[in-house]
Phi, psi and omega in degrees: 000129178243131183233146177244123182279130180267314177208155183100189173221147183235124173276135175255117182246153173225151181277121181248127176306136178068358179237341179091209180284125177240134171291120182262333182196145176250125184265130182260171176304137183088352173268165181249163173218161181075023180300341176296347175297337185243357179247119182307141013269020176059045180248127182287144181241357178208174181248129179267121184239123176287126179261358174201165179308137191227135168246134178211152175256125190242134178242135174295136188295312182299313179298316177297319180294316180299312180297321174301317181294325189263345185231098176304320178296321177296319180294321178295335177275326187269325181293323172299322178297319183290322185288329173296318181293318177291327173295322176301314181294323176293316180296313171309314178299313182297320175297327178290322179289326171302317179295311184301314185287319178305313186291325179294319180294318179297321177291332188275350179282000000 
């Protein structure tokens, strides 16, 4: 399932051993979640949780993949948006890792 947030905010959470569910990113209006529905191996890596009332447009992964395969114009419109979301998530992950390593260095002093 791929979703586009129309209004509200969605927390993307992942299960961290010994810490429970941790929010890794908050998705705002205009952004997407569930992009793994169209990127092989089509396996979700987080859980989307509404943190306030949310309106979203949601697409079934199999149906969307088939439509993208058959309609080049649709694919041309969707994939750049997906790449922007992936890029944003990668940047957020890098910043979180920097924070984690910085905190570890402070504790080791």
